[in-house]
C-alpha positions as CSV (number, residue, x, y, z in Angstrom):
1,X,40.5,27.2,34.2
2,X,42.6,24.3,35.4
3,X,40.6,23.9,38.7
4,X,37.4,23.9,37.0
5,X,38.1,22.0,33.9
6,X,41.1,20.1,34.5
7,X,43.1,21.8,31.7
8,X,45.3,24.7,31.5
9,X,44.6,27.8,29.5
10,X,47.5,27.0,27.0
11,X,46.3,23.6,26.0
12,X,42.7,25.1,25.9
13,X,43.6,27.9,23.4
14,X,45.7,25.4,21.4
15,X,43.5,22.2,21.0
16,X,40.2,22.5,19.3
17,X,38.8,19.4,20.7
18,X,39.7,20.4,24.2
19,X,38.2,23.8,23.7
20,X,35.0,22.3,22.3
21,X,34.8,19.8,25.2
22,X,35.1,22.6,28.0
23,X,32.6,24.9,26.2
24,X,30.1,22.1,25.9
25,X,30.6,21.3,29.7
26,X,30.0,25.1,30.3
27,X,27.0,25.3,28.5
28,X,25.5,22.3,30.2
29,X,26.4,23.8,33.6
30,X,24.9,27.0,32.7
31,X,21.5,25.3,31.5
32,X,21.4,23.3,34.8
33,X,22.0,26.5,36.9
34,X,19.2,28.2,35.1
35,X,16.8,25.1,35.8
36,X,17.8,25.4,39.3
37,X,17.1,29.2,39.5
38,X,13.7,28.6,37.7
39,X,12.8,25.9,40.2
40,X,13.8,28.0,43.1
41,X,11.7,30.9,41.9
42,X,8.6,28.7,41.0
43,X,8.8,27.3,44.6
44,X,9.4,30.7,46.3
45,X,6.5,32.5,44.3
46,X,4.1,29.6,44.9
47,X,5.0,29.7,48.7
48,X,4.1,33.3,48.8
49,X,0.7,33.1,47.0
Protein backbone atom coordinates (compact mmCIF):
# COMPACT_ATOMS: atom_id res chain seq x y z
CA UNK A 1 0.00 0.00 0.00
CA UNK A 2 2.66 2.48 1.03
CA UNK A 3 4.92 1.79 -1.94
CA UNK A 4 2.18 2.13 -4.53
CA UNK A 5 0.18 4.98 -3.04
CA UNK A 6 2.46 6.68 -0.53
CA UNK A 7 0.16 6.03 2.40
CA UNK A 8 0.08 3.31 5.03
CA UNK A 9 -2.90 1.06 5.61
CA UNK A 10 -3.64 2.61 9.00
CA UNK A 11 -4.04 6.10 7.50
CA UNK A 12 -5.92 4.63 4.53
CA UNK A 13 -8.42 2.90 6.80
CA UNK A 14 -8.94 5.89 9.10
CA UNK A 15 -9.14 8.86 6.72
CA UNK A 16 -12.01 8.97 4.24
CA UNK A 17 -10.44 11.57 1.93
CA UNK A 18 -7.21 9.58 1.67
CA UNK A 19 -9.19 6.42 0.93
CA UNK A 20 -11.19 8.16 -1.80
CA UNK A 21 -8.03 9.61 -3.37
CA UNK A 22 -6.35 6.18 -3.41
CA UNK A 23 -9.43 4.48 -4.87
CA UNK A 24 -9.80 7.14 -7.57
CA UNK A 25 -6.16 6.67 -8.56
CA UNK A 26 -6.63 2.88 -8.62
CA UNK A 27 -9.66 3.24 -10.87
CA UNK A 28 -7.80 5.55 -13.26
CA UNK A 29 -4.87 3.11 -13.40
CA UNK A 30 -7.25 0.20 -14.05
CA UNK A 31 -8.98 2.04 -16.91
CA UNK A 32 -5.62 2.96 -18.43
CA UNK A 33 -4.44 -0.64 -18.22
CA UNK A 34 -7.62 -1.82 -19.95
CA UNK A 35 -7.00 0.69 -22.75
CA UNK A 36 -3.44 -0.57 -23.13
CA UNK A 37 -4.62 -4.18 -23.36
CA UNK A 38 -7.31 -3.26 -25.91
CA UNK A 39 -4.75 -1.36 -28.03
CA UNK A 40 -2.34 -4.27 -27.89
CA UNK A 41 -5.05 -6.77 -28.82
CA UNK A 42 -6.20 -4.56 -31.69
CA UNK A 43 -2.66 -4.25 -33.05
CA UNK A 44 -2.00 -7.96 -32.61
CA UNK A 45 -5.21 -9.10 -34.30
CA UNK A 46 -4.76 -6.60 -37.16
CA UNK A 47 -1.22 -7.86 -37.69
CA UNK A 48 -2.38 -11.48 -37.97
CA UNK A 49 -5.12 -10.78 -40.52
